Predicted model as a PDB file, atoms N, CA, C, CB and O in Angstrom, pLDDT in the B-factor column:
MODEL        1                                                                  
ATOM      1  N   UNK A   1      17.187  13.001   0.941  1.00 55.00           N  
ATOM      2  CA  UNK A   1      15.713  13.624   1.423  1.00 55.00           C  
ATOM      3  C   UNK A   1      16.073  13.684   3.395  1.00 55.00           C  
ATOM      4  CB  UNK A   1      13.981  12.149   0.813  1.00 55.00           C  
ATOM      5  O   UNK A   1      16.942  13.014   3.953  1.00 55.00           O  
ATOM      6  N   UNK A   2      15.230  14.556   4.003  1.00 62.00           N  
ATOM      7  CA  UNK A   2      15.628  14.708   5.099  1.00 62.00           C  
ATOM      8  C   UNK A   2      14.239  14.196   5.856  1.00 62.00           C  
ATOM      9  CB  UNK A   2      16.211  16.133   5.309  1.00 62.00           C  
ATOM     10  O   UNK A   2      13.135  14.639   5.539  1.00 62.00           O  
ATOM     11  N   UNK A   3      14.419  13.311   6.787  1.00 63.00           N  
ATOM     12  CA  UNK A   3      13.457  12.991   7.632  1.00 63.00           C  
ATOM     13  C   UNK A   3      13.760  13.328   8.805  1.00 63.00           C  
ATOM     14  CB  UNK A   3      13.131  11.820   7.610  1.00 63.00           C  
ATOM     15  O   UNK A   3      13.630  12.499   9.705  1.00 63.00           O  
ATOM     16  N   UNK A   4      14.090  14.230   8.994  1.00 72.00           N  
ATOM     17  CA  UNK A   4      14.521  14.316  10.452  1.00 72.00           C  
ATOM     18  C   UNK A   4      13.271  15.433  11.210  1.00 72.00           C  
ATOM     19  CB  UNK A   4      16.352  15.013  10.528  1.00 72.00           C  
ATOM     20  O   UNK A   4      12.720  16.357  10.612  1.00 72.00           O  
ATOM     21  N   UNK A   5      13.073  15.098  12.436  1.00 73.00           N  
ATOM     22  CA  UNK A   5      11.494  15.824  12.640  1.00 73.00           C  
ATOM     23  C   UNK A   5      10.023  15.232  12.362  1.00 73.00           C  
ATOM     24  CB  UNK A   5      11.441  16.987  11.739  1.00 73.00           C  
ATOM     25  O   UNK A   5       8.947  15.679  12.758  1.00 73.00           O  
ATOM     26  N   UNK A   6      10.193  14.491  11.842  1.00 71.00           N  
ATOM     27  CA  UNK A   6       8.818  13.858  11.078  1.00 71.00           C  
ATOM     28  C   UNK A   6       8.708  12.507  11.899  1.00 71.00           C  
ATOM     29  CB  UNK A   6       9.002  13.521   9.157  1.00 71.00           C  
ATOM     30  O   UNK A   6       9.568  11.630  11.984  1.00 71.00           O  
ATOM     31  N   UNK A   7       7.506  12.537  12.460  1.00 77.00           N  
ATOM     32  CA  UNK A   7       6.747  11.268  13.290  1.00 77.00           C  
ATOM     33  C   UNK A   7       6.588  10.494  12.749  1.00 77.00           C  
ATOM     34  CB  UNK A   7       5.629  11.282  13.829  1.00 77.00           C  
ATOM     35  O   UNK A   7       5.696  10.644  11.914  1.00 77.00           O  
ATOM     36  N   UNK A   8       7.193   9.302  12.782  1.00 80.00           N  
ATOM     37  CA  UNK A   8       7.065   8.063  12.516  1.00 80.00           C  
ATOM     38  C   UNK A   8       5.751   7.570  13.327  1.00 80.00           C  
ATOM     39  CB  UNK A   8       8.365   7.361  12.840  1.00 80.00           C  
ATOM     40  O   UNK A   8       5.898   7.422  14.540  1.00 80.00           O  
ATOM     41  N   UNK A   9       4.543   7.317  12.792  1.00 87.00           N  
ATOM     42  CA  UNK A   9       3.825   6.491  13.748  1.00 87.00           C  
ATOM     43  C   UNK A   9       3.528   4.942  13.373  1.00 87.00           C  
ATOM     44  CB  UNK A   9       2.533   7.182  13.990  1.00 87.00           C  
ATOM     45  O   UNK A   9       3.512   4.700  12.166  1.00 87.00           O  
ATOM     46  N   UNK A  10       3.278   3.802  14.312  1.00 87.00           N  
ATOM     47  CA  UNK A  10       2.548   2.245  13.726  1.00 87.00           C  
ATOM     48  C   UNK A  10       1.462   2.716  12.494  1.00 87.00           C  
ATOM     49  CB  UNK A  10       1.441   1.259  15.244  1.00 87.00           C  
ATOM     50  O   UNK A  10       1.547   2.068  11.451  1.00 87.00           O  
ATOM     51  N   UNK A  11       0.851   3.372  12.533  1.00 89.00           N  
ATOM     52  CA  UNK A  11      -0.145   3.743  11.877  1.00 89.00           C  
ATOM     53  C   UNK A  11       0.351   4.283  10.492  1.00 89.00           C  
ATOM     54  CB  UNK A  11      -0.887   4.655  12.673  1.00 89.00           C  
ATOM     55  O   UNK A  11      -0.452   4.053   9.588  1.00 89.00           O  
ATOM     56  N   UNK A  12       1.677   5.058  10.054  1.00 89.00           N  
ATOM     57  CA  UNK A  12       1.581   5.769   9.156  1.00 89.00           C  
ATOM     58  C   UNK A  12       2.763   4.919   8.574  1.00 89.00           C  
ATOM     59  CB  UNK A  12       1.572   7.283   9.402  1.00 89.00           C  
ATOM     60  O   UNK A  12       3.017   5.278   7.424  1.00 89.00           O  
ATOM     61  N   UNK A  13       3.496   3.985   8.986  1.00 90.00           N  
ATOM     62  CA  UNK A  13       4.522   2.508   9.123  1.00 90.00           C  
ATOM     63  C   UNK A  13       3.678   1.462   8.196  1.00 90.00           C  
ATOM     64  CB  UNK A  13       4.680   1.748  11.053  1.00 90.00           C  
ATOM     65  O   UNK A  13       4.154   0.959   7.178  1.00 90.00           O  
ATOM     66  N   UNK A  14       2.328   1.195   8.694  1.00 92.00           N  
ATOM     67  CA  UNK A  14       1.569   0.231   8.056  1.00 92.00           C  
ATOM     68  C   UNK A  14       1.278   0.838   6.800  1.00 92.00           C  
ATOM     69  CB  UNK A  14       0.363  -0.198   8.805  1.00 92.00           C  
ATOM     70  O   UNK A  14       1.713   0.336   5.764  1.00 92.00           O  
ATOM     71  N   UNK A  15       0.642   1.783   6.795  1.00 92.00           N  
ATOM     72  CA  UNK A  15       0.091   2.300   5.533  1.00 92.00           C  
ATOM     73  C   UNK A  15       1.538   2.351   4.282  1.00 92.00           C  
ATOM     74  CB  UNK A  15      -0.665   4.033   5.945  1.00 92.00           C  
ATOM     75  O   UNK A  15       1.500   1.722   3.224  1.00 92.00           O  
ATOM     76  N   UNK A  16       2.503   3.069   4.634  1.00 92.00           N  
ATOM     77  CA  UNK A  16       3.744   3.249   4.203  1.00 92.00           C  
ATOM     78  C   UNK A  16       3.914   1.506   3.322  1.00 92.00           C  
ATOM     79  CB  UNK A  16       4.887   3.700   5.711  1.00 92.00           C  
ATOM     80  O   UNK A  16       3.902   1.397   2.096  1.00 92.00           O  
ATOM     81  N   UNK A  17       3.998   0.829   3.874  1.00 95.00           N  
ATOM     82  CA  UNK A  17       4.063  -0.802   4.019  1.00 95.00           C  
ATOM     83  C   UNK A  17       3.126  -1.401   3.253  1.00 95.00           C  
ATOM     84  CB  UNK A  17       3.827  -1.355   5.428  1.00 95.00           C  
ATOM     85  O   UNK A  17       3.654  -1.973   2.299  1.00 95.00           O  
ATOM     86  N   UNK A  18       1.774  -1.519   3.287  1.00 95.00           N  
ATOM     87  CA  UNK A  18       0.811  -1.755   2.651  1.00 95.00           C  
ATOM     88  C   UNK A  18       0.661  -0.987   0.839  1.00 95.00           C  
ATOM     89  CB  UNK A  18      -0.188  -1.344   3.722  1.00 95.00           C  
ATOM     90  O   UNK A  18       0.421  -1.508  -0.250  1.00 95.00           O  
ATOM     91  N   UNK A  19       0.895   0.205   1.194  1.00 94.00           N  
ATOM     92  CA  UNK A  19       1.312   0.959  -0.375  1.00 94.00           C  
ATOM     93  C   UNK A  19       2.262   0.340  -1.120  1.00 94.00           C  
ATOM     94  CB  UNK A  19       1.929   2.410  -0.296  1.00 94.00           C  
ATOM     95  O   UNK A  19       2.119  -0.155  -2.238  1.00 94.00           O  
ATOM     96  N   UNK A  20       3.722   0.416  -0.117  1.00 95.00           N  
ATOM     97  CA  UNK A  20       4.317  -0.508  -1.488  1.00 95.00           C  
ATOM     98  C   UNK A  20       4.317  -1.978  -1.535  1.00 95.00           C  
ATOM     99  CB  UNK A  20       5.803  -0.254  -1.732  1.00 95.00           C  
ATOM    100  O   UNK A  20       5.073  -2.533  -2.332  1.00 95.00           O  
ATOM    101  N   UNK A  21       3.715  -2.518  -0.933  1.00 96.00           N  
ATOM    102  CA  UNK A  21       3.118  -3.688  -1.128  1.00 96.00           C  
ATOM    103  C   UNK A  21       3.005  -3.788  -2.033  1.00 96.00           C  
ATOM    104  CB  UNK A  21       2.233  -3.997  -0.707  1.00 96.00           C  
ATOM    105  O   UNK A  21       3.669  -4.468  -2.815  1.00 96.00           O  
ATOM    106  N   UNK A  22       1.552  -2.717  -2.342  1.00 96.00           N  
ATOM    107  CA  UNK A  22       0.588  -2.952  -3.544  1.00 96.00           C  
ATOM    108  C   UNK A  22       1.361  -2.611  -4.826  1.00 96.00           C  
ATOM    109  CB  UNK A  22      -0.792  -2.009  -3.448  1.00 96.00           C  
ATOM    110  O   UNK A  22       1.239  -3.500  -5.668  1.00 96.00           O  
ATOM    111  N   UNK A  23       2.005  -1.736  -5.153  1.00 95.00           N  
ATOM    112  CA  UNK A  23       3.067  -0.919  -5.854  1.00 95.00           C  
ATOM    113  C   UNK A  23       3.783  -2.238  -6.341  1.00 95.00           C  
ATOM    114  CB  UNK A  23       4.055   0.250  -4.830  1.00 95.00           C  
ATOM    115  O   UNK A  23       3.768  -2.447  -7.554  1.00 95.00           O  
ATOM    116  N   UNK A  24       4.515  -3.303  -5.376  1.00 96.00           N  
ATOM    117  CA  UNK A  24       5.366  -3.687  -5.836  1.00 96.00           C  
ATOM    118  C   UNK A  24       4.954  -5.065  -6.388  1.00 96.00           C  
ATOM    119  CB  UNK A  24       6.318  -3.544  -5.025  1.00 96.00           C  
ATOM    120  O   UNK A  24       5.670  -5.708  -7.156  1.00 96.00           O  
ATOM    121  N   UNK A  25       3.419  -5.588  -5.820  1.00 96.00           N  
ATOM    122  CA  UNK A  25       2.614  -6.635  -6.532  1.00 96.00           C  
ATOM    123  C   UNK A  25       1.740  -6.121  -7.962  1.00 96.00           C  
ATOM    124  CB  UNK A  25       1.545  -7.199  -5.389  1.00 96.00           C  
ATOM    125  O   UNK A  25       1.313  -6.983  -8.731  1.00 96.00           O  
ATOM    126  N   UNK A  26       1.605  -5.228  -8.131  1.00 95.00           N  
ATOM    127  CA  UNK A  26       1.216  -4.502  -9.385  1.00 95.00           C  
ATOM    128  C   UNK A  26      -0.563  -4.692  -9.214  1.00 95.00           C  
ATOM    129  CB  UNK A  26       2.024  -5.327 -10.984  1.00 95.00           C  
ATOM    130  O   UNK A  26      -1.453  -4.946 -10.025  1.00 95.00           O  
ATOM    131  N   UNK A  27      -0.549  -4.502  -8.148  1.00 94.00           N  
ATOM    132  CA  UNK A  27      -2.146  -3.856  -7.359  1.00 94.00           C  
ATOM    133  C   UNK A  27      -2.611  -5.325  -7.388  1.00 94.00           C  
ATOM    134  CB  UNK A  27      -3.467  -2.455  -8.436  1.00 94.00           C  
ATOM    135  O   UNK A  27      -3.630  -5.279  -8.076  1.00 94.00           O  
ATOM    136  N   UNK A  28      -2.427  -6.520  -7.038  1.00 96.00           N  
ATOM    137  CA  UNK A  28      -2.954  -7.973  -7.099  1.00 96.00           C  
ATOM    138  C   UNK A  28      -3.790  -7.840  -5.437  1.00 96.00           C  
ATOM    139  CB  UNK A  28      -1.400  -9.410  -7.284  1.00 96.00           C  
ATOM    140  O   UNK A  28      -3.263  -7.706  -4.333  1.00 96.00           O  
ATOM    141  N   UNK A  29      -4.858  -7.912  -5.706  1.00 97.00           N  
ATOM    142  CA  UNK A  29      -5.718  -7.995  -4.465  1.00 97.00           C  
ATOM    143  C   UNK A  29      -5.397  -8.878  -3.567  1.00 97.00           C  
ATOM    144  CB  UNK A  29      -6.973  -8.247  -4.703  1.00 97.00           C  
ATOM    145  O   UNK A  29      -5.074  -8.604  -2.411  1.00 97.00           O  
ATOM    146  N   UNK A  30      -5.487 -10.264  -4.169  1.00 97.00           N  
ATOM    147  CA  UNK A  30      -5.293 -11.974  -3.579  1.00 97.00           C  
ATOM    148  C   UNK A  30      -3.893 -11.599  -2.801  1.00 97.00           C  
ATOM    149  CB  UNK A  30      -5.035 -13.540  -5.101  1.00 97.00           C  
ATOM    150  O   UNK A  30      -3.770 -12.127  -1.695  1.00 97.00           O  
ATOM    151  N   UNK A  31      -3.012 -10.899  -3.171  1.00 97.00           N  
ATOM    152  CA  UNK A  31      -1.741 -11.180  -2.670  1.00 97.00           C  
ATOM    153  C   UNK A  31      -1.628 -10.266  -1.651  1.00 97.00           C  
ATOM    154  CB  UNK A  31      -0.646 -11.112  -3.633  1.00 97.00           C  
ATOM    155  O   UNK A  31      -0.938 -10.527  -0.666  1.00 97.00           O  
ATOM    156  N   UNK A  32      -2.396  -8.914  -1.798  1.00 97.00           N  
ATOM    157  CA  UNK A  32      -2.331  -7.858  -0.366  1.00 97.00           C  
ATOM    158  C   UNK A  32      -3.472  -8.572   1.020  1.00 97.00           C  
ATOM    159  CB  UNK A  32      -3.126  -5.868  -0.977  1.00 97.00           C  
ATOM    160  O   UNK A  32      -3.474  -8.403   2.239  1.00 97.00           O  
ATOM    161  N   UNK A  33      -4.085  -9.151   0.366  1.00 97.00           N  
ATOM    162  CA  UNK A  33      -5.021 -10.049   1.152  1.00 97.00           C  
ATOM    163  C   UNK A  33      -4.396 -11.054   1.953  1.00 97.00           C  
ATOM    164  CB  UNK A  33      -5.932 -10.739   0.291  1.00 97.00           C  
ATOM    165  O   UNK A  33      -4.461 -11.102   3.182  1.00 97.00           O  
ATOM    166  N   UNK A  34      -3.786 -11.859   1.207  1.00 97.00           N  
ATOM    167  CA  UNK A  34      -2.764 -12.669   2.101  1.00 97.00           C  
ATOM    168  C   UNK A  34      -1.265 -12.537   2.741  1.00 97.00           C  
ATOM    169  CB  UNK A  34      -2.622 -13.600   1.477  1.00 97.00           C  
ATOM    170  O   UNK A  34      -0.638 -13.310   3.465  1.00 97.00           O  
ATOM    171  N   UNK A  35      -0.987 -11.470   2.284  1.00 96.00           N  
ATOM    172  CA  UNK A  35      -0.084 -10.566   2.936  1.00 96.00           C  
ATOM    173  C   UNK A  35      -0.746 -10.061   4.691  1.00 96.00           C  
ATOM    174  CB  UNK A  35       0.052  -9.150   1.743  1.00 96.00           C  
ATOM    175  O   UNK A  35      -0.792 -10.368   5.882  1.00 96.00           O  
ATOM    176  N   UNK A  36      -1.033  -9.360   3.946  1.00 96.00           N  
ATOM    177  CA  UNK A  36      -1.598  -8.641   5.835  1.00 96.00           C  
ATOM    178  C   UNK A  36      -2.361  -8.902   6.156  1.00 96.00           C  
ATOM    179  CB  UNK A  36      -1.929  -7.358   6.329  1.00 96.00           C  
ATOM    180  O   UNK A  36      -2.567  -8.271   7.194  1.00 96.00           O  
ATOM    181  N   UNK A  37      -3.459  -9.838   5.859  1.00 96.00           N  
ATOM    182  CA  UNK A  37      -4.761 -10.645   6.135  1.00 96.00           C  
ATOM    183  C   UNK A  37      -5.931  -9.477   6.414  1.00 96.00           C  
ATOM    184  CB  UNK A  37      -4.548 -11.757   7.578  1.00 96.00           C  
ATOM    185  O   UNK A  37      -6.806  -9.400   7.277  1.00 96.00           O  
ATOM    186  N   UNK A  38      -5.608  -8.725   5.458  1.00 96.00           N  
ATOM    187  CA  UNK A  38      -6.722  -7.599   5.431  1.00 96.00           C  
ATOM    188  C   UNK A  38      -8.198  -8.180   4.629  1.00 96.00           C  
ATOM    189  CB  UNK A  38      -6.020  -6.148   4.505  1.00 96.00           C  
ATOM    190  O   UNK A  38      -8.165  -9.018   3.727  1.00 96.00           O  
ATOM    191  N   UNK A  39      -9.120  -7.720   5.015  1.00 96.00           N  
ATOM    192  CA  UNK A  39     -10.800  -7.934   4.076  1.00 96.00           C  
ATOM    193  C   UNK A  39     -10.721  -7.582   2.646  1.00 96.00           C  
ATOM    194  CB  UNK A  39     -12.167  -6.801   4.650  1.00 96.00           C  
ATOM    195  O   UNK A  39     -10.387  -6.477   2.220  1.00 96.00           O  
ATOM    196  N   UNK A  40     -11.116  -8.798   1.804  1.00 95.00           N  
ATOM    197  CA  UNK A  40     -11.371  -8.737   0.567  1.00 95.00           C  
ATOM    198  C   UNK A  40     -11.451  -7.087   0.073  1.00 95.00           C  
ATOM    199  CB  UNK A  40     -12.644  -9.578   0.373  1.00 95.00           C  
ATOM    200  O   UNK A  40     -10.770  -6.565  -0.810  1.00 95.00           O  
ATOM    201  N   UNK A  41     -12.520  -6.428   0.944  1.00 96.00           N  
ATOM    202  CA  UNK A  41     -12.800  -4.899   0.312  1.00 96.00           C  
ATOM    203  C   UNK A  41     -11.527  -4.137   0.488  1.00 96.00           C  
ATOM    204  CB  UNK A  41     -14.084  -4.002   1.115  1.00 96.00           C  
ATOM    205  O   UNK A  41     -11.058  -3.437  -0.410  1.00 96.00           O  
ATOM    206  N   UNK A  42     -11.052  -4.268   1.505  1.00 96.00           N  
ATOM    207  CA  UNK A  42      -9.797  -3.302   2.036  1.00 96.00           C  
ATOM    208  C   UNK A  42      -8.828  -3.687   0.785  1.00 96.00           C  
ATOM    209  CB  UNK A  42      -9.024  -3.759   3.840  1.00 96.00           C  
ATOM    210  O   UNK A  42      -8.516  -2.864  -0.075  1.00 96.00           O  
ATOM    211  N   UNK A  43      -8.477  -4.778   0.792  1.00 96.00           N  
ATOM    212  CA  UNK A  43      -7.161  -5.161  -0.692  1.00 96.00           C  
ATOM    213  C   UNK A  43      -7.609  -4.850  -1.991  1.00 96.00           C  
ATOM    214  CB  UNK A  43      -6.730  -6.930  -0.972  1.00 96.00           C  
ATOM    215  O   UNK A  43      -6.727  -4.753  -2.843  1.00 96.00           O  
ATOM    216  N   UNK A  44      -9.449  -4.570  -2.538  1.00 97.00           N  
ATOM    217  CA  UNK A  44      -9.488  -4.161  -3.444  1.00 97.00           C  
ATOM    218  C   UNK A  44      -8.934  -3.028  -3.711  1.00 97.00           C  
ATOM    219  CB  UNK A  44     -10.346  -4.243  -3.657  1.00 97.00           C  
ATOM    220  O   UNK A  44      -8.186  -2.661  -4.617  1.00 97.00           O  
ATOM    221  N   UNK A  45      -9.605  -2.275  -2.388  1.00 96.00           N  
ATOM    222  CA  UNK A  45      -9.243  -0.663  -2.412  1.00 96.00           C  
ATOM    223  C   UNK A  45      -7.806  -0.229  -2.428  1.00 96.00           C  
ATOM    224  CB  UNK A  45      -9.805   0.035  -1.159  1.00 96.00           C  
ATOM    225  O   UNK A  45      -7.507   0.845  -2.950  1.00 96.00           O  
ATOM    226  N   UNK A  46      -6.832  -1.067  -1.842  1.00 95.00           N  
ATOM    227  CA  UNK A  46      -5.513  -0.846  -2.241  1.00 95.00           C  
ATOM    228  C   UNK A  46      -4.884  -1.578  -3.551  1.00 95.00           C  
ATOM    229  CB  UNK A  46      -4.765  -1.184  -1.115  1.00 95.00           C  
ATOM    230  O   UNK A  46      -3.747  -1.386  -3.981  1.00 95.00           O  
ATOM    231  N   UNK A  47      -5.725  -2.335  -4.019  1.00 96.00           N  
ATOM    232  CA  UNK A  47      -5.439  -2.587  -5.594  1.00 96.00           C  
ATOM    233  C   UNK A  47      -5.511  -1.922  -6.537  1.00 96.00           C  
ATOM    234  CB  UNK A  47      -5.986  -3.312  -6.079  1.00 96.00           C  
ATOM    235  O   UNK A  47      -4.749  -1.964  -7.503  1.00 96.00           O  
ATOM    236  N   UNK A  48      -6.815  -0.930  -6.325  1.00 96.00           N  
ATOM    237  CA  UNK A  48      -7.252  -0.124  -7.003  1.00 96.00           C  
ATOM    238  C   UNK A  48      -6.468   1.247  -7.248  1.00 96.00           C  
ATOM    239  CB  UNK A  48      -8.351  -0.035  -6.540  1.00 96.00           C  
ATOM    240  O   UNK A  48      -6.298   1.867  -8.298  1.00 96.00           O  
ATOM    241  N   UNK A  49      -6.069   1.506  -6.024  1.00 95.00           N  
ATOM    242  CA  UNK A  49      -5.376   2.880  -5.617  1.00 95.00           C  
ATOM    243  C   UNK A  49      -3.810   2.992  -6.451  1.00 95.00           C  
ATOM    244  CB  UNK A  49      -5.135   2.890  -3.728  1.00 95.00           C  
ATOM    245  O   UNK A  49      -3.248   3.917  -7.039  1.00 95.00           O  
ATOM    246  N   UNK A  50      -3.440   1.543  -6.167  1.00 95.00           N  
ATOM    247  CA  UNK A  50      -2.159   1.201  -6.661  1.00 95.00           C  
ATOM    248  C   UNK A  50      -1.931   1.394  -8.281  1.00 95.00           C  
ATOM    249  CB  UNK A  50      -1.934  -0.241  -6.256  1.00 95.00           C  
ATOM    250  O   UNK A  50      -0.864   1.896  -8.633  1.00 95.00           O  
ATOM    251  N   UNK A  51      -2.859   1.028  -9.240  1.00 96.00           N  
ATOM    252  CA  UNK A  51      -3.042   0.442 -10.074  1.00 96.00           C  
ATOM    253  C   UNK A  51      -2.920   1.771 -10.541  1.00 96.00           C  
ATOM    254  CB  UNK A  51      -4.017  -0.501 -10.196  1.00 96.00           C  
ATOM    255  O   UNK A  51      -1.997   2.250 -11.200  1.00 96.00           O  
ATOM    256  N   UNK A  52      -4.004   2.343 -10.110  1.00 96.00           N  
ATOM    257  CA  UNK A  52      -3.645   4.246 -10.437  1.00 96.00           C  
ATOM    258  C   UNK A  52      -2.924   5.044 -10.483  1.00 96.00           C  
ATOM    259  CB  UNK A  52      -3.933   5.023  -9.966  1.00 96.00           C  
ATOM    260  O   UNK A  52      -2.847   6.063 -11.169  1.00 96.00           O  
ATOM    261  N   UNK A  53      -2.133   4.482  -9.483  1.00 94.00           N  
ATOM    262  CA  UNK A  53      -0.841   5.204  -9.273  1.00 94.00           C  
ATOM    263  C   UNK A  53       0.585   4.528 -10.709  1.00 94.00           C  
ATOM    264  CB  UNK A  53      -0.357   4.723  -7.268  1.00 94.00           C  
ATOM    265  O   UNK A  53       1.569   4.953 -11.313  1.00 94.00           O  
ATOM    266  N   UNK A  54       0.062   3.744 -10.631  1.00 94.00           N  
ATOM    267  CA  UNK A  54       0.892   2.708 -11.471  1.00 94.00           C  
ATOM    268  C   UNK A  54       1.040   3.502 -12.690  1.00 94.00           C  
ATOM    269  CB  UNK A  54       0.160   1.174 -11.764  1.00 94.00           C  
ATOM    270  O   UNK A  54       1.970   4.127 -13.200  1.00 94.00           O  
ATOM    271  N   UNK A  55      -0.626   3.187 -13.097  1.00 94.00           N  
ATOM    272  CA  UNK A  55      -1.130   4.002 -14.752  1.00 94.00           C  
ATOM    273  C   UNK A  55      -0.302   5.171 -14.710  1.00 94.00           C  
ATOM    274  CB  UNK A  55      -3.010   4.618 -14.978  1.00 94.00           C  
ATOM    275  O   UNK A  55       0.526   5.356 -15.603  1.00 94.00           O  
ATOM    276  N   UNK A  56      -0.461   6.081 -13.640  1.00 92.00           N  
ATOM    277  CA  UNK A  56       0.125   7.562 -13.896  1.00 92.00           C  
ATOM    278  C   UNK A  56       1.376   7.790 -14.162  1.00 92.00           C  
ATOM    279  CB  UNK A  56      -0.023   8.376 -12.895  1.00 92.00           C  
ATOM    280  O   UNK A  56       1.828   8.750 -14.787  1.00 92.00           O  
ATOM    281  N   UNK A  57       2.048   6.760 -13.610  1.00 76.00           N  
ATOM    282  CA  UNK A  57       3.514   6.687 -13.651  1.00 76.00           C  
ATOM    283  C   UNK A  57       3.852   7.238 -12.502  1.00 76.00           C  
ATOM    284  CB  UNK A  57       4.200   7.337 -14.782  1.00 76.00           C  
ATOM    285  O   UNK A  57       4.916   7.162 -13.116  1.00 76.00           O  
ATOM    286  N   UNK A  58       4.022   7.643 -11.626  1.00 60.00           N  
ATOM    287  CA  UNK A  58       4.009   7.790  -9.903  1.00 60.00           C  
ATOM    288  C   UNK A  58       4.788   6.270  -9.496  1.00 60.00           C  
ATOM    289  CB  UNK A  58       2.020   7.910  -9.088  1.00 60.00           C  
ATOM    290  O   UNK A  58       4.981   5.970  -8.318  1.00 60.00           O  
TER     291      UNK A  58                                                      
ENDMDL                                                                          
END                                                                             
């Protein structure tokens, strides 16, 4: 994979890290909230999206 020329902003890195953790935890909102210190509603949103990705095989 060629990543040259892509901009790695802090926001993109944060999103990538949270998605990776959501997928690795199987979409556990409590885990996401504890690891990232995010609000319950935000953790639930990440968890729902991670579960959808996991269920679809991506």
